[in-house]
C-alpha positions as YAML, in Angstrom:
chain: A
units: angstrom
residues:
- id: 1
  name: MET
  ca: [60.88, -2.43, 27.72]
- id: 2
  name: ARG
  ca: [58.37, -5.01, 27.15]
- id: 3
  name: SER
  ca: [56.71, -4.67, 23.86]
- id: 4
  name: ARG
  ca: [52.61, -4.81, 23.85]
- id: 5
  name: SER
  ca: [51.69, -7.83, 22.54]
- id: 6
  name: TYR
  ca: [48.77, -8.07, 19.45]
- id: 7
  name: GLY
  ca: [46.52, -10.50, 18.68]
- id: 8
  name: PRO
  ca: [46.27, -11.67, 14.63]
- id: 9
  name: ASP
  ca: [43.15, -9.61, 14.18]
- id: 10
  name: LEU
  ca: [44.06, -5.75, 14.12]
- id: 11
  name: THR
  ca: [40.60, -4.94, 12.66]
- id: 12
  name: PRO
  ca: [39.31, -2.10, 14.83]
- id: 13
  name: PRO
  ca: [36.15, -2.93, 17.08]
- id: 14
  name: TRP
  ca: [34.13, -0.44, 15.10]
- id: 15
  name: LYS
  ca: [34.58, -2.10, 11.96]
- id: 16
  name: LYS
  ca: [34.17, -5.78, 12.81]
- id: 17
  name: PRO
  ca: [31.17, -7.35, 11.66]
- id: 18
  name: LYS
  ca: [28.22, -7.41, 14.37]
- id: 19
  name: PRO
  ca: [27.33, -11.22, 15.17]
- id: 20
  name: VAL
  ca: [24.24, -12.74, 13.44]
- id: 21
  name: PRO
  ca: [21.38, -13.96, 16.14]
- id: 22
  name: GLU
  ca: [20.56, -17.58, 15.66]
- id: 23
  name: VAL
  ca: [16.82, -18.24, 15.53]
- id: 24
  name: GLU
  ca: [15.93, -21.57, 16.19]
- id: 25
  name: ALA
  ca: [13.44, -23.03, 12.88]
- id: 26
  name: GLU
  ca: [10.40, -23.92, 14.57]
- id: 27
  name: ARG
  ca: [7.43, -25.06, 12.66]
- id: 28
  name: ASP
  ca: [5.07, -22.20, 10.99]
- id: 29
  name: LEU
  ca: [8.61, -19.38, 11.83]
- id: 30
  name: VAL
  ca: [7.70, -16.90, 8.90]
- id: 31
  name: VAL
  ca: [11.12, -16.43, 7.10]
- id: 32
  name: GLU
  ca: [12.76, -14.81, 4.12]
- id: 33
  name: GLU
  ca: [15.55, -16.38, 2.25]
- id: 34
  name: ALA
  ca: [17.39, -13.34, 1.60]
- id: 35
  name: GLY
  ca: [19.01, -14.70, -2.07]
- id: 36
  name: THR
  ca: [15.52, -15.24, -3.70]
- id: 37
  name: GLY
  ca: [13.22, -13.00, -1.77]
- id: 38
  name: PHE
  ca: [11.23, -16.34, -1.34]
- id: 39
  name: CYS
  ca: [9.08, -15.72, 2.30]
- id: 40
  name: GLY
  ca: [7.16, -18.51, 3.71]
- id: 41
  name: ALA
  ca: [6.57, -20.45, 7.04]
- id: 42
  name: VAL
  ca: [8.75, -23.36, 7.96]
- id: 43
  name: VAL
  ca: [7.60, -26.86, 7.59]
- id: 44
  name: ARG
  ca: [10.11, -28.54, 8.45]
- id: 45
  name: VAL
  ca: [13.80, -29.17, 9.07]
- id: 46
  name: GLU
  ca: [15.48, -32.14, 7.80]
- id: 47
  name: LYS
  ca: [19.26, -33.83, 8.09]
- id: 48
  name: THR
  ca: [20.64, -34.66, 4.10]
- id: 49
  name: PRO
  ca: [23.94, -35.54, 3.07]
- id: 50
  name: GLU
  ca: [24.96, -32.55, 2.17]
- id: 51
  name: GLY
  ca: [23.78, -31.14, 5.54]
- id: 52
  name: LEU
  ca: [20.68, -29.26, 7.28]
- id: 53
  name: THR
  ca: [17.57, -28.14, 5.07]
- id: 54
  name: VAL
  ca: [14.66, -25.93, 5.74]
- id: 55
  name: THR
  ca: [11.57, -26.03, 3.75]
- id: 56
  name: LEU
  ca: [9.37, -22.81, 3.47]
- id: 57
  name: GLU
  ca: [5.92, -22.82, 2.26]
- id: 58
  name: ASP
  ca: [4.40, -19.25, 1.18]
- id: 59
  name: ARG
  ca: [1.05, -17.95, 1.27]
- id: 60
  name: HIS
  ca: [0.08, -19.69, -1.94]
- id: 61
  name: GLY
  ca: [1.30, -23.16, -0.57]
- id: 62
  name: LYS
  ca: [4.26, -22.99, -2.75]
- id: 63
  name: LEU
  ca: [6.91, -25.18, -1.02]
- id: 64
  name: ARG
  ca: [11.20, -24.55, -1.49]
- id: 65
  name: VAL
  ca: [13.86, -26.21, 0.11]
- id: 66
  name: PHE
  ca: [17.10, -24.09, 1.38]
- id: 67
  name: PRO
  ca: [20.35, -25.58, 2.92]
- id: 68
  name: MET
  ca: [20.66, -23.87, 6.50]
- id: 69
  name: GLU
  ca: [24.44, -23.19, 6.11]
- id: 70
  name: PRO
  ca: [25.56, -21.11, 4.65]
- id: 71
  name: ARG
  ca: [22.74, -19.10, 3.79]
- id: 72
  name: GLY
  ca: [21.20, -15.60, 4.56]
- id: 73
  name: PHE
  ca: [17.82, -15.69, 6.33]
- id: 74
  name: LEU
  ca: [15.70, -12.59, 7.70]
- id: 75
  name: VAL
  ca: [12.77, -12.93, 10.53]
- id: 76
  name: ASP
  ca: [10.93, -9.41, 11.05]
- id: 77
  name: GLY
  ca: [13.38, -8.01, 8.86]
- id: 78
  name: ALA
  ca: [16.52, -8.44, 10.38]
- id: 79
  name: VAL
  ca: [19.19, -11.24, 9.34]
- id: 80
  name: VAL
  ca: [19.97, -14.30, 11.25]
- id: 81
  name: THR
  ca: [21.35, -17.77, 11.46]
- id: 82
  name: LEU
  ca: [18.59, -20.35, 11.13]
- id: 83
  name: VAL
  ca: [19.46, -23.25, 13.34]
- id: 84
  name: ARG
  ca: [17.86, -26.58, 14.19]
- id: 85
  name: PRO
  ca: [15.11, -26.37, 17.20]
- id: 86
  name: ARG
  ca: [16.07, -28.07, 20.11]
- id: 87
  name: ALA
  ca: [14.07, -30.66, 21.49]
- id: 88
  name: GLY
  ca: [12.07, -29.79, 24.52]
- id: 89
  name: GLN
  ca: [12.87, -26.16, 24.16]
- id: 90
  name: PRO
  ca: [9.65, -24.64, 21.72]
- id: 91
  name: ALA
  ca: [10.36, -21.30, 21.10]
- id: 92
  name: PRO
  ca: [7.87, -18.67, 21.65]
- id: 93
  name: ARG
  ca: [4.72, -18.75, 19.62]
- id: 94
  name: ARG
  ca: [4.34, -16.07, 16.43]
- id: 95
  name: LYS
  ca: [1.69, -15.13, 14.52]
- id: 96
  name: THR
  ca: [2.10, -16.77, 11.60]
- id: 97
  name: HIS
  ca: [-1.14, -16.70, 9.65]
- id: 98
  name: THR
  ca: [-3.53, -14.13, 9.22]
- id: 99
  name: ALA
  ca: [-7.20, -14.69, 10.40]
- id: 100
  name: SER
  ca: [-8.38, -15.51, 6.34]
- id: 101
  name: GLY
  ca: [-5.52, -18.25, 6.69]
- id: 102
  name: SER
  ca: [-2.66, -16.23, 4.61]
- id: 103
  name: ILE
  ca: [1.01, -16.71, 5.77]
- id: 104
  name: VAL
  ca: [2.23, -13.43, 7.53]
- id: 105
  name: VAL
  ca: [4.46, -11.38, 5.50]
- id: 106
  name: ALA
  ca: [7.16, -11.02, 7.68]
- id: 107
  name: GLY
  ca: [8.41, -6.91, 7.68]
- id: 108
  name: HIS
  ca: [5.63, -5.66, 4.99]
- id: 109
  name: GLN
  ca: [4.60, -2.82, 5.28]
- id: 110
  name: ALA
  ca: [0.70, -1.85, 3.97]
- id: 111
  name: ARG
  ca: [0.85, -0.79, 0.56]
- id: 112
  name: VAL
  ca: [-0.85, 2.69, -0.61]
- id: 113
  name: ALA
  ca: [-4.42, 1.95, -1.51]
- id: 114
  name: ARG
  ca: [-5.11, 0.94, -5.09]
- id: 115
  name: ALA
  ca: [-7.70, 2.84, -7.05]
- id: 116
  name: GLY
  ca: [-9.71, -0.17, -7.04]
- id: 117
  name: ARG
  ca: [-12.74, -0.66, -4.61]
- id: 118
  name: ILE
  ca: [-14.75, -3.63, -2.75]
- id: 119
  name: TYR
  ca: [-17.81, -2.39, -1.46]
- id: 120
  name: VAL
  ca: [-19.87, -4.07, 0.73]
- id: 121
  name: GLU
  ca: [-23.81, -4.42, 1.46]
- id: 122
  name: GLY
  ca: [-23.83, -2.75, 4.80]
- id: 123
  name: LYS
  ca: [-22.38, -1.85, 7.98]
- id: 124
  name: HIS
  ca: [-22.39, -5.66, 9.25]
- id: 125
  name: ASP
  ca: [-20.39, -6.84, 6.14]
- id: 126
  name: ALA
  ca: [-17.81, -4.69, 6.22]
- id: 127
  name: GLU
  ca: [-16.66, -5.40, 9.92]
- id: 128
  name: LEU
  ca: [-17.09, -8.92, 9.08]
- id: 129
  name: VAL
  ca: [-14.80, -8.77, 6.12]
- id: 130
  name: GLU
  ca: [-12.30, -6.55, 8.14]
- id: 131
  name: ARG
  ca: [-12.37, -8.79, 11.14]
- id: 132
  name: VAL
  ca: [-11.16, -11.69, 8.83]
- id: 133
  name: TRP
  ca: [-9.43, -10.48, 5.68]
- id: 134
  name: GLY
  ca: [-8.38, -6.76, 7.38]
- id: 135
  name: ASP
  ca: [-4.74, -7.97, 7.09]
- id: 136
  name: ASP
  ca: [-4.55, -9.30, 3.88]
- id: 137
  name: LEU
  ca: [-6.76, -6.03, 2.56]
- id: 138
  name: ARG
  ca: [-3.87, -3.73, 3.86]
- id: 139
  name: ILE
  ca: [-1.07, -5.92, 2.42]
- id: 140
  name: GLU
  ca: [-3.07, -5.67, -1.07]
- id: 141
  name: GLY
  ca: [-3.89, -1.97, -0.85]
- id: 142
  name: VAL
  ca: [-7.45, -2.92, -0.90]
- id: 143
  name: VAL
  ca: [-10.12, -0.64, 0.97]
- id: 144
  name: VAL
  ca: [-13.47, -1.79, 1.24]
- id: 145
  name: GLU
  ca: [-16.45, 0.60, 1.37]
- id: 146
  name: PHE
  ca: [-19.88, -0.27, 2.30]
- id: 147
  name: LEU
  ca: [-23.24, 0.00, 0.55]
- id: 148
  name: GLU
  ca: [-26.61, 1.31, 2.13]
- id: 149
  name: GLY
  ca: [-28.60, -1.00, 0.37]
- id: 150
  name: VAL
  ca: [-28.02, -3.03, -2.99]
- id: 151
  name: ASP
  ca: [-30.63, -0.67, -4.95]
- id: 152
  name: ASP
  ca: [-28.02, 2.10, -4.41]
- id: 153
  name: LEU
  ca: [-25.36, -0.04, -6.02]
- id: 154
  name: PRO
  ca: [-26.13, 1.34, -9.81]
- id: 155
  name: ALA
  ca: [-25.61, 5.05, -8.74]
- id: 156
  name: VAL
  ca: [-22.74, 3.99, -7.03]
- id: 157
  name: VAL
  ca: [-21.21, 2.04, -9.87]
- id: 158
  name: ARG
  ca: [-21.44, 5.34, -12.11]
- id: 159
  name: GLU
  ca: [-20.27, 7.70, -10.02]
- id: 160
  name: PHE
  ca: [-17.05, 5.39, -9.08]
- id: 161
  name: ALA
  ca: [-16.86, 4.83, -12.71]
- id: 162
  name: PRO
  ca: [-14.58, 2.05, -13.06]
- id: 163
  name: GLY
  ca: [-12.18, 1.46, -15.84]
- id: 164
  name: PRO
  ca: [-8.65, -0.38, -16.09]
- id: 165
  name: GLY
  ca: [-6.28, -0.01, -13.17]
- id: 166
  name: ARG
  ca: [-9.70, 0.98, -11.55]
- id: 167
  name: GLY
  ca: [-11.60, -2.41, -10.65]
- id: 168
  name: LEU
  ca: [-15.01, -2.47, -8.59]
- id: 169
  name: GLY
  ca: [-15.95, -5.94, -6.67]
- id: 170
  name: VAL
  ca: [-19.52, -5.63, -4.73]
- id: 171
  name: LEU
  ca: [-20.26, -8.46, -2.08]
- id: 172
  name: VAL
  ca: [-24.32, -8.73, -2.16]
- id: 173
  name: ASP
  ca: [-26.43, -10.67, 0.30]
- id: 174
  name: HIS
  ca: [-29.04, -12.82, -0.84]
- id: 175
  name: LEU
  ca: [-27.71, -13.26, -4.15]
- id: 176
  name: VAL
  ca: [-29.70, -16.10, -5.63]
- id: 177
  name: PRO
  ca: [-31.80, -16.52, -8.75]
- id: 178
  name: GLY
  ca: [-34.74, -14.62, -9.34]
- id: 179
  name: SER
  ca: [-33.88, -12.30, -6.35]
- id: 180
  name: LYS
  ca: [-34.10, -8.42, -6.80]
- id: 181
  name: GLU
  ca: [-30.32, -8.54, -6.13]
- id: 182
  name: SER
  ca: [-30.02, -11.18, -8.93]
- id: 183
  name: ARG
  ca: [-31.82, -8.52, -11.31]
- id: 184
  name: ILE
  ca: [-29.43, -5.43, -9.76]
- id: 185
  name: ALA
  ca: [-26.50, -7.21, -10.60]
- id: 186
  name: ALA
  ca: [-27.37, -7.92, -13.91]
- id: 187
  name: GLU
  ca: [-28.25, -4.39, -14.65]
- id: 188
  name: VAL
  ca: [-24.69, -3.90, -13.74]
- id: 189
  name: ALA
  ca: [-22.83, -6.32, -15.68]
- id: 190
  name: ALA
  ca: [-24.86, -5.21, -18.78]
- id: 191
  name: GLY
  ca: [-24.05, -1.69, -18.23]
- id: 192
  name: PRO
  ca: [-21.10, 0.34, -19.81]
- id: 193
  name: PHE
  ca: [-19.16, -0.51, -17.03]
- id: 194
  name: GLY
  ca: [-19.68, -4.21, -16.65]
- id: 195
  name: ALA
  ca: [-15.98, -5.02, -17.86]
- id: 196
  name: HIS
  ca: [-14.65, -3.46, -14.46]
- id: 197
  name: VAL
  ca: [-17.47, -4.58, -12.14]
- id: 198
  name: LEU
  ca: [-17.31, -7.91, -10.61]
- id: 199
  name: VAL
  ca: [-20.60, -8.40, -8.63]
- id: 200
  name: ALA
  ca: [-20.53, -11.75, -5.84]
- id: 201
  name: GLY
  ca: [-22.87, -12.80, -3.67]
- id: 202
  name: HIS
  ca: [-23.95, -15.24, -1.08]
- id: 203
  name: PRO
  ca: [-27.07, -16.92, -0.37]
- id: 204
  name: PHE
  ca: [-27.56, -16.02, 2.83]
- id: 205
  name: VAL
  ca: [-30.44, -13.37, 3.76]
- id: 206
  name: ASP
  ca: [-28.11, -11.50, 6.05]
- id: 207
  name: ILE
  ca: [-24.60, -11.89, 6.40]
- id: 208
  name: TRP
  ca: [-24.99, -13.13, 9.95]
- id: 209
  name: GLN
  ca: [-25.69, -16.63, 8.65]
- id: 210
  name: ALA
  ca: [-22.24, -16.80, 7.09]
- id: 211
  name: VAL
  ca: [-20.93, -16.90, 10.64]
- id: 212
  name: LYS
  ca: [-21.40, -21.10, 11.32]
- id: 213
  name: PRO
  ca: [-24.09, -21.45, 13.97]
- id: 214
  name: SER
  ca: [-21.86, -24.07, 15.71]
- id: 215
  name: VAL
  ca: [-19.33, -21.18, 16.76]
- id: 216
  name: LEU
  ca: [-22.40, -19.43, 18.53]
- id: 217
  name: GLY
  ca: [-23.41, -23.02, 20.44]
- id: 218
  name: VAL
  ca: [-26.80, -23.50, 18.31]
- id: 219
  name: ASP
  ca: [-26.99, -26.90, 15.96]
- id: 220
  name: ALA
  ca: [-28.86, -24.28, 13.00]
- id: 221
  name: TRP
  ca: [-29.93, -20.36, 12.21]
- id: 222
  name: PRO
  ca: [-33.34, -20.35, 13.59]
- id: 223
  name: SER
  ca: [-35.74, -19.74, 10.82]
- id: 224
  name: VAL
  ca: [-37.94, -16.66, 10.99]
- id: 225
  name: PRO
  ca: [-41.20, -16.15, 10.26]
- id: 226
  name: ARG
  ca: [-42.43, -14.85, 6.78]
- id: 227
  name: GLY
  ca: [-42.99, -10.81, 7.30]
- id: 228
  name: THR
  ca: [-41.23, -10.90, 10.79]
- id: 229
  name: ASP
  ca: [-38.18, -8.53, 10.58]
- id: 230
  name: TRP
  ca: [-35.17, -11.33, 10.27]
- id: 231
  name: LYS
  ca: [-32.72, -9.67, 12.61]
- id: 232
  name: THR
  ca: [-35.31, -9.30, 15.24]
- id: 233
  name: GLY
  ca: [-36.53, -12.76, 14.31]
- id: 234
  name: ILE
  ca: [-33.56, -14.30, 15.04]
- id: 235
  name: ASN
  ca: [-32.85, -12.14, 18.24]
- id: 236
  name: ALA
  ca: [-36.06, -13.50, 19.89]
- id: 237
  name: ALA
  ca: [-35.26, -17.46, 18.63]
- id: 238
  name: LEU
  ca: [-31.94, -17.09, 20.25]
- id: 239
  name: GLY
  ca: [-33.17, -15.45, 23.08]
- id: 240
  name: ARG
  ca: [-31.11, -12.18, 23.06]
- id: 241
  name: THR
  ca: [-32.71, -9.76, 25.24]
- id: 242
  name: SER
  ca: [-30.52, -6.74, 23.59]
- id: 243
  name: SER
  ca: [-30.71, -4.77, 20.81]
- id: 244
  name: THR
  ca: [-30.04, -6.05, 17.16]
- id: 245
  name: GLY
  ca: [-26.77, -3.95, 17.15]
- id: 246
  name: GLU
  ca: [-25.61, -5.57, 20.35]
- id: 247
  name: THR
  ca: [-26.43, -9.08, 19.20]
- id: 248
  name: TRP
  ca: [-24.35, -8.43, 16.06]
- id: 249
  name: ARG
  ca: [-21.15, -7.59, 18.41]
- id: 250
  name: TRP
  ca: [-21.91, -11.05, 20.16]
- id: 251
  name: ILE
  ca: [-21.95, -12.98, 16.75]
- id: 252
  name: LEU
  ca: [-18.69, -10.62, 15.50]
- id: 253
  name: SER
  ca: [-16.82, -11.40, 19.22]
- id: 254
  name: HIS
  ca: [-17.04, -15.26, 18.37]
- id: 255
  name: VAL
  ca: [-15.61, -14.87, 15.06]
- id: 256
  name: HIS
  ca: [-11.73, -15.00, 14.95]
- id: 257
  name: SER
  ca: [-10.70, -16.71, 11.83]
- id: 258
  name: TYR
  ca: [-12.08, -18.17, 8.41]
- id: 259
  name: ARG
  ca: [-12.70, -21.54, 10.19]
- id: 260
  name: ASP
  ca: [-15.89, -19.44, 11.88]
- id: 261
  name: LEU
  ca: [-17.31, -18.39, 8.50]
- id: 262
  name: GLU
  ca: [-19.27, -20.64, 6.02]
- id: 263
  name: PRO
  ca: [-17.22, -21.65, 2.67]
- id: 264
  name: ALA
  ca: [-19.91, -19.78, 0.68]
- id: 265
  name: LEU
  ca: [-18.79, -16.74, 1.73]
- id: 266
  name: LEU
  ca: [-15.08, -17.32, 1.98]
- id: 267
  name: GLY
  ca: [-14.72, -17.94, -1.78]
- id: 268
  name: ARG
  ca: [-16.99, -14.94, -2.92]
- id: 269
  name: VAL
  ca: [-14.64, -12.32, -0.83]
- id: 270
  name: GLU
  ca: [-11.13, -14.36, -2.21]
- id: 271
  name: GLU
  ca: [-12.77, -13.85, -5.87]
- id: 272
  name: LEU
  ca: [-13.43, -10.35, -5.16]
- id: 273
  name: ILE
  ca: [-9.95, -9.70, -3.79]
- id: 274
  name: ASP
  ca: [-8.45, -11.27, -6.80]
- id: 275
  name: PHE
  ca: [-10.48, -9.61, -9.01]
- id: 276
  name: VAL
  ca: [-9.36, -5.96, -7.93]
- id: 277
  name: THR
  ca: [-5.99, -7.03, -7.33]
- id: 278
  name: ALA
  ca: [-5.40, -8.80, -10.97]
- id: 279
  name: PRO
  ca: [-2.35, -7.57, -12.58]
- id: 280
  name: SER
  ca: [-4.59, -6.14, -15.28]
- id: 281
  name: GLU
  ca: [-6.28, -3.76, -12.66]
- id: 282
  name: GLU
  ca: [-2.99, -2.05, -11.74]
...
């Protein structure tokens, strides 16, 4: 009787480790290095005397270089082996950055809402912040609510009662010296909750102006005569026959990322997010 021949590996199939898929390290691919937890987008792959290396850049612009083999990497939460991209065969594009310009965090779930909040002055402001910073806010667990008007701010602050671990950030339209908005902001800052409130404002009459006019195909935002409702005047100057609500939806549809907004707004929103997510506000 002929004996059955066996290979050198007697490990049952169900005990054998599953093969790790190979993924080409295309530029902007978001990767997590399993050993350190460093997460970033691929900047470059280089051949060195020690072997191939991959450079990753995190959302804060920090660069780290890792050997590609042997090394454990995660893509969308799954273990992979990174390999050098093949010339002429680009991998499918992935979403690598949020609309605010932050690097997408692979496999990250929205965090439980913080006690701190950001308030913005009006529905349109809230919609614009959500469109550009929504992904970042969900990762950070920051809820955005809106004020009906800046006149309500002192009452909102008293009701919210901000304190340690419960910071309140407020984005205000037309926060310029001598304005009603600046007087109300000063009142809040001098009040009993002032240490835990940050009122930041942009110089625009309305949040509409924070959208770059070139995005809408015009050279500049039109001037509106004093005494004319600003949004009604803008509608007429732009030749729009729709309601101001419909015009806003048209404007918002042209905003795809932070590049479509004026820097004077970008800095203020980032400042507010930093304020309510600072370690002292945990």
